[in-house]
C-alpha positions as CSV (number, residue, x, y, z in Angstrom):
1,V,9.5,20.4,8.7
2,L,6.2,18.9,7.3
3,E,2.6,20.6,7.7
4,R,1.1,17.3,8.9
5,V,-2.0,19.4,10.8
6,K,-2.7,21.4,7.1
7,A,-2.8,17.9,5.6
8,Q,-4.8,15.9,7.8
9,T,-7.4,18.7,8.4
10,A,-8.0,18.5,4.7
11,K,-8.2,14.7,4.6
12,N,-10.9,14.8,7.5
13,M,-12.9,17.3,6.0
14,G,-13.2,14.6,2.7
15,Q,-10.9,17.3,0.5
16,S,-9.0,15.5,-2.1
17,D,-5.4,16.1,-3.4
18,P,-5.2,15.5,-7.1
19,K,-2.8,18.2,-8.0
20,F,-0.4,17.1,-5.1
21,E,-0.4,20.5,-3.0
22,I,-1.5,19.8,0.4
23,S,-0.9,16.3,1.4
24,L,1.9,15.1,3.5
25,F,3.0,12.8,0.5
26,S,3.4,15.8,-2.1
27,E,5.2,17.9,0.7
28,M,7.8,15.3,1.1
29,M,7.9,14.8,-2.7
30,R,8.4,18.7,-3.0
31,K,11.1,18.9,-0.2
32,I,13.0,16.0,-1.3
33,K,13.2,17.0,-5.1
34,R,14.4,20.4,-3.9
35,R,17.0,18.7,-2.3
36,E,18.1,16.8,-5.0
37,E,18.1,19.8,-7.2
38,R,20.6,21.7,-4.6
39,G,22.8,18.4,-5.5
40,N,21.8,17.0,-2.3
41,R,21.3,13.2,-3.5
42,V,19.0,11.4,-1.3
43,E,19.7,7.9,-1.0
44,R,18.4,7.3,2.8
45,F,16.2,9.1,5.7
46,N,19.3,10.9,6.8
47,F,17.6,14.1,8.0
48,E,15.0,15.0,10.8
49,V,11.6,15.3,10.5
50,L,9.5,17.7,12.5
51,F,5.6,18.7,12.4
52,K,4.9,22.3,12.1
53,G,2.7,23.6,15.3
54,E,3.5,20.5,17.2
55,E,6.1,19.5,19.6
56,G,8.8,16.8,19.3
57,I,12.2,15.6,18.6
58,D,13.2,13.4,15.6
59,R,14.9,10.2,16.9
60,G,12.9,8.2,14.7
61,G,9.6,8.0,15.8
62,L,8.7,11.0,14.0
63,L,10.0,9.7,10.7
64,R,7.8,6.8,11.1
65,E,4.8,8.6,12.2
66,A,5.5,10.5,9.1
67,I,5.6,7.6,6.7
68,T,2.6,5.7,8.5
69,T,0.6,9.0,7.8
70,I,1.6,9.0,4.0
71,S,0.5,5.2,3.9
72,E,-2.8,6.4,5.1
73,E,-3.1,9.1,2.3
74,L,-2.0,6.8,-0.2
75,Q,-4.9,4.1,0.9
76,S,-7.7,6.6,0.9
77,Y,-9.4,9.1,-1.8
78,F,-7.4,11.8,-0.7
79,L,-4.8,11.3,-3.3
80,P,-5.5,9.7,-6.9
81,L,-2.8,6.9,-7.2
82,L,-4.4,4.0,-5.3
83,V,-8.2,2.8,-5.5
84,P,-9.9,-0.2,-3.1
85,T,-9.6,-3.4,-5.2
86,A,-13.3,-4.5,-6.4
87,N,-12.8,-7.5,-3.4
88,N,-12.8,-4.5,-1.0
89,K,-15.4,-2.6,-2.5
90,N,-17.7,-5.2,-2.9
91,A,-16.4,-6.9,0.4
92,F,-16.4,-10.0,-1.7
93,G,-13.6,-12.7,-2.3
94,I,-10.2,-12.8,-0.6
95,N,-8.0,-10.0,0.3
96,R,-10.9,-7.4,1.0
97,E,-8.3,-4.8,2.6
98,K,-6.4,-4.5,-0.7
99,W,-5.9,-1.4,-2.6
100,T,-4.3,-1.1,-6.3
101,I,-2.9,0.9,-9.0
102,N,-5.6,3.7,-10.3
103,P,-5.7,2.7,-13.8
104,S,-6.9,6.2,-14.9
105,S,-4.2,8.3,-12.9
106,K,-2.0,8.7,-16.3
107,S,-1.4,12.7,-16.4
108,P,2.5,13.6,-16.1
109,A,1.8,14.9,-12.0
110,C,0.4,11.3,-11.3
111,I,3.2,9.7,-13.2
112,A,5.7,11.5,-11.6
113,A,4.1,10.6,-8.2
114,Y,4.1,7.0,-9.0
115,E,8.1,7.5,-9.8
116,F,8.4,9.1,-6.1
117,L,6.3,6.4,-4.8
118,G,8.9,3.8,-6.4
119,K,11.5,5.9,-4.9
120,L,9.7,6.2,-1.4
121,M,9.9,2.5,-1.5
122,A,13.7,2.4,-2.0
123,L,14.0,5.4,1.0
124,T,12.3,2.8,3.5
125,I,14.1,-0.2,2.6
126,K,17.6,1.4,3.0
127,S,16.7,3.5,5.8
128,N,15.3,0.2,8.0
129,Q,11.9,1.5,7.5
130,I,8.5,0.0,6.3
131,I,5.8,2.0,4.4
132,Q,2.5,0.1,5.4
133,L,0.7,-0.6,2.0
134,E,-2.0,-3.0,1.2
135,L,-1.1,-4.1,-2.1
136,P,-2.2,-7.4,-4.0
137,S,0.3,-10.0,-5.3
138,L,-0.5,-8.8,-8.7
139,F,1.3,-5.8,-8.0
140,W,4.5,-7.0,-6.6
141,K,4.5,-9.7,-9.1
142,K,4.7,-6.7,-12.1
143,M,7.5,-4.9,-9.8
144,L,9.3,-8.5,-10.1
145,D,8.6,-8.8,-13.9
146,I,6.8,-12.2,-13.2
147,P,4.2,-13.1,-15.6
148,V,0.4,-12.9,-14.2
149,K,-2.3,-15.1,-14.8
150,K,-5.8,-15.7,-14.4
151,E,-5.8,-16.4,-11.2
152,D,-4.3,-13.1,-10.2
153,L,-7.3,-11.8,-11.0
154,M,-9.1,-13.5,-7.8
155,Q,-6.9,-11.4,-5.6
156,I,-8.6,-8.2,-6.8
157,D,-11.8,-9.0,-8.4
158,A,-13.5,-12.4,-7.8
159,F,-16.8,-11.1,-8.9
160,C,-15.1,-10.0,-12.1
161,L,-13.7,-13.9,-12.8
162,N,-16.9,-15.5,-11.4
163,S,-19.2,-13.8,-13.9
164,L,-17.0,-14.6,-16.8
165,E,-17.0,-18.2,-16.0
166,S,-20.8,-18.0,-15.7
167,I,-20.8,-16.3,-19.4
168,I,-18.9,-19.2,-20.8
169,S,-21.0,-21.9,-19.1
170,L,-24.6,-20.3,-20.0
171,P,-26.7,-22.1,-22.5
172,E,-27.5,-20.1,-25.6
173,E,-31.1,-19.7,-24.8
174,C,-29.8,-17.8,-21.5
175,F,-27.2,-16.0,-23.0
176,A,-29.7,-13.7,-25.1
177,D,-30.7,-12.3,-21.7
178,F,-27.6,-10.7,-21.0
179,D,-26.2,-7.3,-22.5
180,T,-22.7,-8.0,-22.8
181,C,-20.7,-5.9,-24.9
182,F,-16.9,-5.8,-26.0
183,S,-15.9,-3.6,-23.1
184,A,-14.4,-4.1,-19.5
185,T,-14.7,-2.1,-16.5
186,L,-11.7,-1.5,-14.3
187,S,-10.5,-1.1,-10.6
188,D,-11.8,2.6,-10.9
189,G,-14.9,2.1,-12.2
190,S,-14.0,3.3,-15.8
191,T,-14.8,1.4,-19.0
192,V,-12.3,0.4,-22.0
193,D,-13.2,-0.8,-25.3
194,L,-11.9,-4.3,-25.7
195,I,-12.3,-3.5,-29.7
196,P,-12.8,-0.6,-31.6
197,N,-16.4,0.9,-30.1
198,G,-16.7,-2.0,-28.2
199,R,-18.7,-0.5,-25.5
200,N,-21.9,-0.2,-28.4
201,I,-21.0,-3.8,-29.9
202,K,-22.9,-6.7,-28.4
203,V,-20.8,-10.4,-27.7
204,P,-22.2,-13.1,-29.9
205,Y,-22.9,-16.2,-28.1
206,S,-20.1,-17.9,-30.4
207,R,-17.4,-15.1,-29.1
208,R,-18.4,-15.7,-25.5
209,Q,-14.9,-17.2,-24.9
210,E,-13.0,-15.1,-26.7
211,Y,-14.7,-12.0,-24.9
212,A,-14.1,-13.6,-21.6
213,E,-10.1,-13.6,-22.4
214,M,-10.0,-10.6,-23.3
215,V,-11.7,-8.9,-20.5
216,I,-9.3,-10.9,-18.0
217,Q,-6.0,-9.6,-20.2
218,A,-7.4,-5.9,-20.1
219,R,-7.8,-6.5,-16.1
220,L,-4.1,-8.0,-15.7
221,D,-2.9,-5.2,-18.3
222,E,-4.4,-2.3,-16.0
223,G,-2.0,-0.1,-14.1
224,D,1.1,-1.4,-16.3
225,M,2.6,2.4,-17.0
226,Q,2.1,3.6,-13.5
227,I,4.0,0.3,-12.5
228,A,6.6,1.1,-14.7
229,A,7.1,4.6,-13.4
230,I,7.0,3.1,-9.7
231,K,9.9,0.6,-10.9
232,K,11.8,3.6,-12.6
233,G,12.0,5.4,-9.1
234,F,12.6,2.4,-7.0
235,S,15.4,1.5,-9.4
236,K,17.2,5.0,-9.1
237,L,17.9,3.9,-5.6
238,I,18.1,0.2,-5.7
239,P,19.0,-2.1,-8.7
240,Q,16.0,-4.0,-10.1
241,D,17.9,-7.0,-9.9
242,A,19.0,-6.8,-6.5
243,Y,15.5,-8.7,-5.9
244,S,15.8,-11.0,-8.9
245,L,16.4,-14.2,-6.5
246,F,13.4,-12.8,-3.9
247,S,9.8,-13.9,-4.0
248,C,7.0,-11.6,-4.1
249,D,6.2,-12.2,-0.1
250,E,9.7,-11.6,0.8
251,V,9.7,-8.3,-1.2
252,E,6.5,-7.2,0.3
253,E,7.7,-7.8,3.6
254,D,10.7,-6.3,3.1
255,I,8.9,-2.9,2.1
256,C,6.0,-2.9,3.9
257,G,6.8,-5.1,6.8
258,M,5.3,-8.3,8.4
259,H,1.4,-8.8,7.9
260,N,0.9,-10.4,11.4
261,I,2.2,-8.5,14.3
262,D,4.6,-11.3,15.8
263,I,4.1,-10.9,19.8
264,K,7.4,-13.0,20.1
265,A,9.4,-10.8,17.9
266,L,8.3,-7.9,19.8
267,R,9.2,-9.5,23.3
268,D,12.4,-10.3,21.6
269,M,13.3,-6.5,20.6
270,T,11.6,-5.1,24.5
271,R,14.1,-3.5,27.1
272,Y,12.8,-2.9,30.5
273,D,13.7,-0.6,32.9
274,G,12.7,-0.7,36.5
275,Y,11.2,-4.3,35.3
276,D,12.5,-7.5,34.1
277,S,10.8,-10.0,32.0
278,D,9.6,-12.2,35.0
279,S,8.1,-9.3,36.8
280,N,4.1,-9.7,37.4
281,T,3.4,-6.6,36.0
282,I,5.3,-7.6,32.4
283,K,3.9,-11.0,32.4
284,F,0.0,-9.5,32.8
285,F,0.9,-6.9,30.2
286,W,2.3,-9.7,27.5
287,K,-1.0,-11.7,28.5
288,V,-3.4,-8.6,27.6
289,L,-1.4,-7.6,24.3
290,E,-1.4,-11.6,23.1
291,E,-5.4,-11.4,24.1
292,M,-6.1,-8.6,22.0
293,S,-7.5,-8.7,18.2
294,D,-5.0,-7.8,15.4
295,E,-6.6,-4.3,14.9
296,E,-5.8,-3.6,18.6
297,K,-2.6,-4.6,18.1
298,R,-1.9,-2.5,15.3
299,L,-3.0,0.5,17.2
300,Y,-0.8,-0.1,20.3
301,L,2.1,-0.6,17.7
302,R,1.2,2.8,16.2
303,F,0.7,4.0,19.4
304,V,4.3,3.2,20.7
305,V,6.5,3.0,17.9
306,G,4.7,5.2,15.0
307,R,3.8,2.1,12.5
308,T,1.3,-0.3,12.2
309,R,3.6,-3.6,11.1
310,L,6.8,-4.4,12.4
311,P,9.8,-4.8,10.3
312,T,11.6,-7.9,9.2
313,N,14.6,-6.4,10.3
314,N,14.0,-5.6,13.9
315,E,17.1,-4.4,15.0
316,N,16.3,-0.4,14.6
317,L,13.3,-0.9,16.2
318,R,12.9,0.1,19.8
319,H,9.9,-1.3,22.4
320,Q,11.1,-0.2,25.9
321,I,8.5,-0.6,29.0
322,A,9.7,1.8,31.6
323,N,8.4,1.9,35.2
324,I,8.2,5.5,35.7
325,Y,8.3,6.5,39.4
326,C,6.3,9.1,40.8
327,S,7.3,10.7,44.2
328,N,4.5,12.4,46.2
329,P,5.0,16.4,46.5
């Protein structure tokens, strides 16, 4: 039994859960930990989910709703694990919807939570579920131990990369106008020194290229400790080499589902009760759905199946359109 109303009320009131006490994410983390402490190893979602004070029978829908709610908590300021990318915050560059690891969340409680996030990712795979997280390719490359490059920084902070390129190309007489020091600003807005006491040491013109390379490396390295914890939690259920032959896109889709809602795929999994695929009502329904915006399609999917993305494997996703007959009293 999960206290969704309590968690959502706190989130809607602008509260945060830095100690992992009131969120649905932290409640599920505690409950799974207790099960395992009692000797019940949790390798998939083989238990029912109920919401305290809410009616419902879990035939898959409540579990999907819980996972969707958790993904929304993670991608908000309610939990300290993820932060919006600079592209997201500045509405600049590509992938403006993405969230990334909070580089300042290094406390033991946060590292334990990251480890549970990795386990949650593995649980969704083993249970044919998905967790809808908008994470950049930089994250998935690190999950697969693929080397990251300067171009990957463009995925999260295009403005930073463009600024560094401008600094490198500046003539010396203009460079003096910039108060540039040996420090870098990370995704959460925190500052790190690139050399000892770097934030108080100005970059000379002759070292501007070196400075740019140091900033890029610092940005590419941020979140490594947290991702190591996620990988540790994930590998407790799924060996890391199980995905060694997969691409980043394939792993992301396996865990998070498909970005675009494929109407054809949704049609293929749909069952009809009281209708058939050639009914005028059904033809009109699909026409309206196809004309919806991506956001409207996600809202529809959330309403009917408790998630905003389609999984890559649709065998266990039930989408039924039924004719509800009403008799006159």
